[in-house]
C-alpha positions in Angstrom: 122.9 369.7 150.2 119.9 367.5 149.7 121.8 365.5 147.1 124.7 365.0 149.7 122.3 363.9 152.4 120.7 361.4 149.9 124.1 360.0 149.1 124.9 359.6 152.8 121.6 357.9 153.3 122.3 355.5 150.4 125.7 354.8 151.8 124.3 354.0 155.2 121.6 351.9 153.7 124.1 349.9 151.6 126.3 349.4 154.7 123.3 348.2 156.6 122.3 345.8 153.9 125.8 344.3 153.8 126.1 344.2 157.6 127.3 341.0 159.2 127.6 340.1 162.9 124.2 341.7 163.6 121.7 340.9 166.3 119.6 339.0 163.7 122.7 337.0 162.7 123.4 336.0 166.3 119.8 334.9 166.8 119.9 332.8 163.7 123.2 331.3 164.8 121.9 330.4 168.2 118.7 329.0 166.9 120.1 326.9 164.0 120.9 323.7 165.9 117.4 323.4 167.2 115.9 324.6 163.9 117.5 321.8 161.9 117.0 319.1 164.5 114.5 316.4 163.6 114.0 317.6 160.0 115.5 314.6 158.3 113.5 311.4 157.9 114.2 307.9 156.8 117.7 308.2 158.0 119.8 306.8 160.9 119.1 303.2 160.0 120.8 300.8 162.4 119.9 297.2 161.4 120.0 294.4 163.9 120.3 290.9 162.5 118.2 288.3 164.4 120.3 285.3 165.5 121.2 283.0 162.6 118.3 284.0 160.4 118.2 286.2 157.3 115.9 288.6 159.1 116.8 291.9 160.7 114.9 294.7 162.4 115.4 298.5 162.5 113.5 301.7 163.3 112.0 303.7 160.4 112.3 307.4 161.3 109.1 308.7 159.6 107.4 312.1 159.7 104.6 310.4 161.7 107.0 308.9 164.2 109.1 305.8 164.9 108.1 302.5 163.3 109.8 299.2 164.2 110.0 297.0 161.1 111.4 293.6 160.3 112.9 292.6 156.9 113.2 289.1 155.5 116.2 289.3 153.3 115.5 286.0 151.5 111.9 287.0 150.7 112.7 290.7 150.2 109.8 291.6 152.4 109.4 294.3 155.0 106.6 294.3 157.6 106.0 296.0 161.0 107.7 294.1 163.8 104.6 294.3 165.9 101.3 296.0 166.0 102.2 299.4 167.3 98.7 300.4 168.4 98.3 297.2 170.5 101.7 297.4 172.2 101.2 301.1 173.0 97.8 300.3 174.6 99.3 297.3 176.5 102.1 299.5 177.9 99.7 302.3 178.8 97.5 299.8 180.7 100.4 298.2 182.5 102.1 301.4 183.6 99.2 303.8 183.8 101.1 306.2 181.6 100.2 307.2 178.0 102.3 305.6 175.2 101.8 306.8 171.6 101.9 304.1 168.9 104.4 306.0 166.8 106.3 307.4 169.8 107.6 304.1 171.2 111.2 304.0 172.3 112.1 300.4 173.2 115.5 300.3 174.8 117.8 297.2 174.6 115.4 295.6 172.2 116.0 291.9 171.2 113.9 289.7 169.0 113.7 286.0 169.2 114.3 284.0 166.0 110.7 283.0 165.5 109.9 286.7 165.4 106.9 286.2 167.8 108.6 287.4 171.1 110.5 290.6 171.8 112.3 291.7 174.9 112.8 295.4 175.7 113.2 298.0 178.4 111.1 301.1 178.9 109.8 303.1 181.8 112.5 301.6 184.0 111.3 298.0 183.6 112.1 295.0 181.4 109.2 293.6 179.4 108.4 290.5 177.3 105.9 291.0 174.5 104.4 288.2 172.5 103.6 289.9 169.2 101.1 287.3 168.0 99.1 286.9 171.2 99.4 290.6 172.2 100.6 289.5 175.6 102.8 291.9 177.6 104.4 290.7 180.8 107.0 292.3 183.1 110.3 290.4 183.0 111.8 289.6 186.4 115.1 291.2 187.1 117.9 288.7 186.8 119.6 287.9 190.1 123.1 289.4 190.5 125.9 286.9 190.2 126.6 285.7 193.7 130.3 285.7 192.8 130.8 288.7 190.5 133.8 288.6 188.3 136.1 291.6 188.1 136.6 292.5 184.5 140.2 292.2 183.5 141.8 295.6 182.9 138.8 297.6 184.2 139.9 301.2 184.7 138.4 303.9 186.9 139.6 306.5 184.4 141.0 306.1 180.9 144.3 307.8 181.9 145.0 305.2 184.7 147.5 302.5 184.1 146.3 298.9 184.6 148.6 297.6 187.3 147.2 294.1 186.9 147.0 293.6 190.6 143.5 292.2 190.8 141.6 289.6 188.9 139.5 286.6 189.7 141.1 283.2 190.3 141.6 281.3 187.0 140.5 277.6 186.7 142.6 275.3 184.7 141.1 273.9 181.4 140.9 270.4 182.9 139.1 271.8 186.0 141.7 270.3 188.5 143.3 273.5 189.6 142.7 277.2 190.3 145.5 279.7 189.9 145.7 283.0 191.7 148.0 285.7 193.2 148.8 285.8 196.9 151.5 287.9 198.5 152.6 289.0 195.0 153.3 285.4 193.9 151.6 282.7 191.8 149.7 280.0 193.7 147.6 277.1 192.6 145.0 275.2 194.6 143.8 271.6 193.9 140.1 271.9 193.6 139.4 268.4 194.8 141.5 268.6 198.0 141.9 272.3 198.6 145.6 271.8 198.9 147.5 275.1 198.1 150.9 275.2 196.4 153.1 278.2 195.8 154.8 278.3 192.4 156.8 281.5 192.4 158.8 282.7 195.4 160.5 285.9 194.1 157.4 288.2 193.8 157.6 291.3 195.9 155.8 294.6 196.2 158.4 296.2 194.0 158.4 293.3 191.4 155.2 291.4 191.5 153.4 288.9 189.3 150.4 289.9 187.3 147.0 288.7 188.4 146.2 288.0 184.8 147.3 284.4 184.9 146.8 282.2 181.8 146.8 278.4 181.7 148.3 276.4 178.9 145.7 274.4 177.0 147.0 271.1 178.5 146.7 272.5 182.1 150.3 271.7 182.9 151.7 275.3 182.9 150.7 278.8 183.8 152.2 282.1 182.5 152.1 285.5 184.2 154.1 288.6 183.6 156.4 289.7 186.4 156.0 293.4 186.6 158.5 296.0 187.9 156.3 299.0 188.6 157.4 302.7 188.6 156.4 305.7 190.5 153.3 307.3 189.0 152.8 310.9 188.0 149.6 312.7 189.0 147.9 315.9 187.8 146.3 317.9 190.5 143.1 319.9 190.2 141.5 322.5 192.5 137.8 322.5 191.9 137.0 326.0 192.9 133.2 325.9 192.9 131.9 322.4 193.8 128.2 321.9 193.7 127.9 320.2 197.1 130.0 322.5 199.3 131.3 326.0 199.7 135.0 325.2 200.1 137.1 324.1 197.1 138.1 320.5 196.5 141.5 319.0 195.6 141.5 316.2 193.1 144.3 314.2 191.5 144.4 312.1 188.4 147.1 309.6 187.3 148.7 311.1 184.2 151.9 309.7 182.6 153.7 312.2 180.4 156.5 311.9 177.8 159.7 310.7 179.2 158.2 309.2 182.3 159.6 305.8 183.4 157.3 302.9 182.6 156.8 299.5 184.1 158.9 296.6 182.9 157.3 293.2 182.2 158.7 289.7 181.8 156.5 286.7 180.9 157.3 283.9 183.3 156.2 280.3 182.9 155.7 277.8 185.7 155.1 274.1 185.5 152.4 273.2 187.9 153.5 269.7 189.0 157.2 270.3 189.3 157.3 274.0 190.1 160.0 274.5 187.4 160.3 278.1 186.3 160.9 279.0 182.7 162.2 282.6 182.6 163.3 284.1 179.3 166.1 286.4 178.4 164.8 289.9 177.8 167.3 290.8 175.1 164.6 291.0 172.4 162.2 293.0 174.5 164.5 295.1 176.7 163.5 298.7 175.9 159.8 298.4 176.6 157.0 300.8 175.9 154.8 297.8 176.5 154.4 294.1 175.9 151.0 292.5 175.3 149.5 289.8 177.4 151.1 286.4 176.4 148.9 284.1 174.2 149.3 280.3 174.4 149.5 278.2 171.3 147.3 275.1 171.0 150.2 272.7 171.5 151.1 274.2 174.9 154.7 274.2 173.8 155.0 277.9 172.8 153.2 281.2 173.4 153.4 284.6 171.7 153.4 288.2 172.7 153.8 291.6 171.1 156.7 293.9 172.0 156.4 297.7 171.4 159.8 299.3 171.8 160.0 302.7 173.6 160.1 305.3 170.8 157.9 303.0 168.6 160.6 302.4 165.9 160.5 298.6 166.4 157.6 296.3 166.9 157.9 292.6 167.2 155.8 289.4 167.5 157.9 287.2 169.7 157.6 283.4 170.3 158.5 282.1 173.7 159.3 278.5 174.2 157.5 277.0 177.2 160.1 274.2 177.2 163.5 276.0 177.3 162.5 279.7 177.6 164.1 280.7 174.3 162.7 283.7 172.4 162.6 284.3 168.7 161.0 286.9 166.5 158.2 285.8 164.2 157.4 289.1 162.7 159.2 292.4 163.0 158.2 296.0 161.9 160.9 298.7 161.9 160.9 302.3 160.9 163.3 305.3 161.1 160.3 307.3 162.2 157.6 305.3 163.9 155.7 302.1 163.6 151.9 302.8 163.5 151.3 300.2 166.2 147.7 301.1 166.8 146.8 300.1 163.2 148.4 296.6 163.4 146.1 293.7 162.7 147.2 290.1 163.6 145.2 286.9 163.2 146.6 283.4 163.7 145.0 280.9 161.4 143.7 277.6 162.9 146.4 275.6 161.0 148.9 277.0 163.5 151.3 277.9 160.7 150.0 281.0 159.0 149.4 284.5 160.3 147.5 287.4 158.7 149.3 290.6 159.4 148.9 294.2 158.5 151.7 296.6 157.7 152.5 300.0 156.2 155.8 298.8 154.9 155.0 299.6 151.2 153.7 303.1 152.1 150.1 301.9 152.4 148.4 299.8 155.0 148.0 296.3 153.6 147.5 292.7 154.6 150.2 290.0 154.4 150.3 286.3 154.8 153.1 285.1 157.1 154.6 281.7 157.6 154.9 281.3 161.4 157.7 278.7 161.2 160.1 280.8 159.0 159.0 284.3 160.1 158.8 285.3 156.5 155.9 286.6 154.5 154.4 284.1 152.1 152.8 286.8 150.0 151.1 290.2 150.1 147.3 289.8 150.1 146.2 293.3 149.3 148.2 295.8 147.3 147.8 299.3 145.7 147.8 303.0 146.5 145.0 302.7 149.0 144.5 301.9 152.7 143.0 298.9 154.5 141.0 300.2 157.5 139.1 297.5 159.4 139.0 293.7 159.2 135.3 292.7 159.4 135.6 288.9 159.2 138.1 286.2 158.6 136.4 283.3 156.9 138.9 280.5 157.3 136.7 277.8 155.8 136.4 279.6 152.5 139.7 281.5 152.9 138.1 284.9 152.5 138.7 288.3 154.2 136.0 290.9 154.5 137.4 294.4 155.2 136.9 298.1 154.7 139.3 300.4 152.8 139.5 303.9 151.5 141.2 305.3 148.4 140.6 302.3 146.1 138.4 304.4 143.9 140.4 307.2 142.2 137.4 309.2 141.0 136.0 310.3 144.4 137.1 311.5 147.8 139.9 309.2 148.8 138.7 309.1 152.4 135.4 307.4 151.4 135.1 304.0 153.0 133.8 300.9 151.2 133.6 297.2 152.0 135.5 294.6 150.1 136.2 290.9 150.0 139.4 289.2 149.0 140.8 285.7 149.1 143.7 284.6 151.3 145.8 284.4 148.1 145.0 288.0 147.1 142.6 286.9 144.3 138.9 287.6 144.0 139.0 291.2 145.1 135.4 292.4 145.2 133.7 295.7 145.9 130.7 294.9 148.0 129.4 298.5 148.3 129.9 300.0 144.9 128.1 303.3 145.2 129.9 306.6 145.7 130.2 307.7 149.4 131.2 306.5 152.8 129.6 303.2 153.8 128.6 301.5 157.0 127.5 297.9 156.6 126.1 295.1 158.8 126.5 291.5 157.7 124.2 288.6 158.5 125.9 286.0 160.6 126.5 283.6 157.7 127.8 286.5 155.5 125.2 286.0 152.8 123.7 289.5 153.1 124.6 292.9 154.2 122.7 296.1 155.0 124.5 299.1 153.6 124.0 302.7 154.6 126.0 305.2 152.6 126.2 309.0 152.3 128.6 311.8 151.7 129.0 315.1 153.4 126.5 316.7 151.1 124.4 313.7 150.0 121.8 312.3 152.3 121.9 308.6 153.4 120.7 305.8 151.3 120.1 302.3 152.8 120.0 299.1 150.7 120.1 295.4 151.3 122.9 293.7 149.3 124.0 290.2 148.4 127.4 289.7 150.1 128.7 287.5 147.3 129.1 290.3 144.8 127.5 293.4 146.4 124.5 293.7 144.0 121.5 295.5 145.5 118.8 293.0 146.6 116.2 295.5 148.0 116.0 299.2 148.5 115.2 300.1 152.1 115.4 303.8 152.7 116.3 307.1 151.1 116.6 310.0 153.5 114.1 312.8 153.0 115.6 316.3 153.6 112.8 318.4 152.1 111.8 319.8 155.5 115.4 320.5 156.2 115.8 322.4 153.0 112.6 324.3 153.7 114.2 325.7 156.8 116.9 327.3 154.7 119.5 324.5 155.1 122.5 324.8 152.7 124.7 321.8 152.0 128.4 322.1 152.6 130.7 321.9 149.6 133.3 319.2 149.4 136.4 321.0 148.0 139.8 319.6 146.9 142.9 321.6 146.0 146.6 321.1 145.9 148.7 321.2 149.1 152.2 322.6 149.8 153.8 320.3 147.2 151.6 321.6 144.3 150.6 318.1 143.3 148.8 316.3 146.2 145.1 317.0 146.6 143.9 318.1 150.1 140.2 317.5 150.8 138.0 319.7 152.9 134.6 321.3 153.4 133.3 324.8 152.8 130.3 325.9 154.8 128.3 329.0 153.9 125.7 330.8 155.9 122.1 330.0 155.0 121.5 333.6 153.8 124.7 333.5 151.7 125.0 336.3 149.1 127.8 336.0 146.6 128.0 339.8 146.2 129.2 340.2 149.8 132.7 339.7 151.1 133.0 337.1 153.8 135.8 336.6 156.3 137.1 333.0 156.5 137.1 330.9 159.6 139.0 327.6 159.8 138.0 325.0 162.3 141.1 322.9 162.9 141.7 319.5 164.3 144.8 318.2 162.6 147.2 315.5 163.5 148.1 311.8 163.1 145.8 309.1 164.3 142.8 309.9 162.0 141.4 312.2 159.4 138.9 314.8 160.8 136.9 316.4 158.0 133.4 314.9 158.1 132.7 312.4 155.3 129.1 311.4 156.1 125.9 313.5 156.0 124.8 315.6 158.9 122.3 318.4 159.1 124.3 320.5 161.5 128.1 320.5 161.8 128.4 321.2 165.5 131.4 323.5 165.7 131.0 325.0 162.2 127.4 325.5 161.0 126.2 328.0 163.6 129.1 330.4 163.6 128.8 330.6 159.8 125.4 332.3 160.3 127.2 335.4 161.7 128.6 336.1 158.2 131.6 333.8 157.9 132.7 331.2 155.4 133.8 328.3 157.6 136.2 325.7 156.3 137.9 322.6 157.5 140.6 320.6 155.7 142.9 317.5 156.3 146.5 318.4 155.5 149.6 316.3 155.5 150.3 314.8 158.9 146.8 313.2 159.1 146.0 309.6 158.5 144.6 307.1 156.0 146.2 308.5 152.8 149.7 307.0 152.9 152.5 306.5 155.3 154.5 309.3 153.6 151.5 311.7 153.8 151.2 311.1 157.6 154.9 311.0 158.4 155.2 314.8 157.9 154.2 315.0 161.6 157.2 313.0 162.8 159.1 315.1 165.4 157.2 318.0 163.8 153.7 318.4 165.3 154.1 322.2 165.1 153.8 321.8 161.3 150.1 321.0 161.9 149.5 320.6 158.2 149.2 324.4 158.1 151.2 324.9 154.8 148.6 322.6 153.2 145.7 324.4 154.8 147.0 327.8 153.6 147.4 326.5 150.0 143.9 325.0 150.1 142.3 328.1 151.5 144.1 330.3 148.9 142.8 328.0 146.1 139.2 328.2 147.5 139.4 332.0 147.7 140.8 332.2 144.1 137.8 330.2 142.9 135.3 332.1 145.1 136.2 335.9 145.2 133.7 336.5 148.0 136.1 334.7 150.4 138.2 337.4 151.8 141.7 336.0 152.0 142.9 339.0 154.0 140.6 338.1 156.9 141.3 334.5 158.0 140.7 333.3 161.6 141.3 329.9 163.1 139.9 328.0 166.1 140.1 324.6 167.6 140.1 322.5 170.8 142.7 320.1 172.3 145.3 319.4 169.5 143.2 321.9 167.5 143.6 324.4 170.3 147.4 323.9 170.2 147.3 324.2 166.4 145.1 327.4 166.4 147.6 329.2 168.5 150.5 327.8 166.5 148.9 329.2 163.4 149.1 332.8 164.6 152.6 332.3 166.1 154.2 330.9 163.0 151.9 332.1 160.2 150.7 335.6 161.3 150.8 336.9 157.8 147.9 334.6 156.9 146.0 333.9 160.1 144.7 337.1 161.7 143.1 335.8 164.9 142.9 332.6 166.8 140.6 331.0 169.4 142.4 328.2 171.3 140.5 325.9 173.7 142.1 323.4 176.1 145.2 323.2 173.9 148.1 320.8 174.6 150.4 323.8 174.1 153.6 322.1 175.2 153.8 318.4 174.3 156.0 317.7 177.3 152.9 318.5 179.4 150.5 316.2 177.5 149.8 312.4 177.7 152.6 310.0 177.0 151.0 307.7 174.4 150.0 310.5 172.0 153.2 312.5 172.1 155.9 309.8 172.2 154.2 308.1 169.2 154.7 311.1 167.0 157.5 313.2 168.6 159.6 310.3 169.6 161.6 309.2 172.6 163.7 310.3 174.4 162.3 313.8 174.9 164.5 316.2 173.0 164.6 319.6 171.3 161.7 318.7 169.0 159.3 319.0 172.0 160.6 322.4 172.9 160.7 323.7 169.3 157.0 323.2 168.9 156.0 324.5 172.3 153.5 327.4 172.3 154.9 328.3 175.7 158.5 328.7 174.4 157.2 330.6 171.3 154.6 332.8 173.1 156.8 335.9 172.6 156.1 335.7 168.8 152.4 336.6 169.3 151.3 339.5 167.2 147.7 338.6 166.4 144.5 338.6 168.6 144.3 335.4 170.7 141.6 334.1 173.0 142.6 331.2 175.3 140.0 329.0 176.9 140.5 326.2 179.5 138.3 324.0 181.6 139.3 324.0 185.3 138.9 320.2 185.6 140.2 319.2 182.1 141.2 315.5 182.6 142.3 315.1 179.0 144.9 317.8 178.6 146.6 319.1 181.8 145.1 322.6 182.3 148.5 323.7 183.5 149.5 323.6 179.8 147.2 326.6 179.1 148.2 328.3 182.3 151.8 328.1 181.3 151.0 329.8 178.0 149.2 332.5 180.0 152.2 332.9 182.2 154.6 333.2 179.2 152.3 335.8 177.5 152.1 337.9 180.6 155.9 337.8 181.0 156.3 338.8 177.3 153.8 341.7 177.8 151.4 340.4 175.2 147.8 341.4 174.9 145.4 338.5 174.8 142.0 337.3 176.1 141.5 334.5 178.6 138.4 332.5 179.5 138.6 330.3 182.5 135.6 327.9 183.0 135.2 326.6 186.6 134.2 323.0 186.9 134.4 322.3 183.1 136.5 319.4 181.7 137.9 319.1 178.2 135.8 321.5 176.2 135.6 323.9 173.2 134.0 326.3 175.7 130.4 325.2 176.3 127.6 327.7 175.6 129.5 330.5 177.4 132.7 330.0 175.4 130.8 329.6 172.2 129.3 333.1 172.6 132.8 334.5 173.5 134.1 332.9 170.3 131.4 334.5 168.2 132.1 337.9 169.7 135.9 337.5 169.3 135.8 336.8 165.6 133.1 339.4 164.9 135.2 342.0 166.6 138.6 341.1 165.1 137.6 339.9 161.6 134.6 342.0 160.8 135.5 345.1 162.7 132.1 345.1 164.3 131.1 345.6 167.9 129.0 342.6 168.7 125.5 343.1 170.0 125.0 342.9 173.8 124.4 339.4 175.2 120.9 340.4 176.2 120.1 341.4 172.6 121.8 338.5 171.0 119.8 335.9 172.8 
């Protein structure tokens, strides 16, 4: 009997030692963010080049506090930007508040080229400080412009369409006239006499001229798009618990959705002296998603604009003759799937003949040199199985292009970004940031030097000064110190690559383990998902705390994230998996990748996999348990765009196409809600202005009608969110309960 009791005791003790999801785990999870905060030093370098000089300043983040330094690149010398003790005392005396020398936070800091005067803001005031004379004076507040200019295209909310109804009057280049809109038509006024003249006469409320008028360089013509508007769609919100009153409030937000009718624009040219109208045929830009604002050429004889066809399968640069109104294509991109129009780069060279253009036509995003007169490419500037990301500078004098790209190096993570230089002719390709990692660089104005900060997801940042001619290191600046972070038990994530669905293409992701990781235990797997075209999403730079992943791992999970097919910056073919197929969500690649990780690490329990995400990730998390319930055993879905017909027009028509067809319905979590067999928690913010909250409510409705068991968290007053602190705790409990089979501790105990 005693032996039996002892065996029972050992069994209970063993179970306790292997317990996960305990009160202690919860406390560690909730404390981790604050615990790791401020434990990395000599990081977060953000250099600021000073005018045309070879000097720059930045803030050193030291264990003792913030130190403002200035570096002379030519002399390779670093000194303090000012005497911190003296400035702290001067500020304390001027404001009657205590300022610490190593605790200064100088907002909107600018440095004059002689390095003897700085301008900054703190304590709600603007200050001027002479660093050599130790003179601090309060800077007078600049008077507001007596005639404030309305910024062109200013929006009250990012979902609102710019109707182009309002803008400031536009003076002609020669100063003789001012052009403006009055009664929906174009008018000009002679500035010397005040005499007003009406140019267009056909503008109406239902077909008006844009207020964004542009003068030809010779001041003889104006162009404005005539716009045929459409009725707008609005999403309505009932704010149940407003802070300033008892009764609910009704809000509405402009929100165009797939299939909605869009405005139609026609660029119209008017001669100022004669009033002659030059109106083009719309044959080459008839089925509009949008056309860009027209751009005059230097000779005033032609202008260009970009046409994005509805459905995004054709994209054209069009030339409009200001003499006879004829239109011809200069460059055209076409695809049987979609043209990635948001990636397009276009630069007209000063010679008026050549255009630098980017295209994915060879399966990778590259630069091409076009002949404006013939509309044909002269040559391809960059080439290879890698991806041009951002154009940093076009140096026309030396015929050089500075740009970023990923995938050039075949021996590291293909998403790592480096900086390169290449000649207009495609020769002289130079890697300016040759170390392994993702780089962020700041160039001096004359492009002689650059400050380079680089890191990986598991390697802390390093900052160096480089020569921008060949990228060689001129001066070491900072190496991040993570010793205090490691002393707190921090564990670096693992960068992991494994084959995707095709058995040959590497998928790249992260594996995050709890700080008290024990390889003898079995860990359920949690996948954080945000998958889709437009970007890649797995972090590629160093951070001490991965906001949505690190803390929840402390409960006793292995947390993973991976970019599958259908995401960006690998190749066009890699991304095009998503075309008319967002429900794919890269999940076949994710499953292959997770299986490979579990095969390598037996402590990852492949039979207990959960998934969570927000927005597109919320949609995909629910999709995972609907279409792959044999693999994903539970899902947390926050603010999901569960039916793409309910979501924003620009995201969904780009990838799912136009017109709206069965492909929208086939991927709908609403239409497929009856397939649910796994635990599901839905979360929505009452005031979500990104994804219509009705999208989640329609899933709730479908699940109720199908008699499905699920959990639902409604957050009054919240917008687009993963769940805030309340939802985070609910997410913890949900996965502990369903993947660990453990009753979570009470909320009082867990805090």
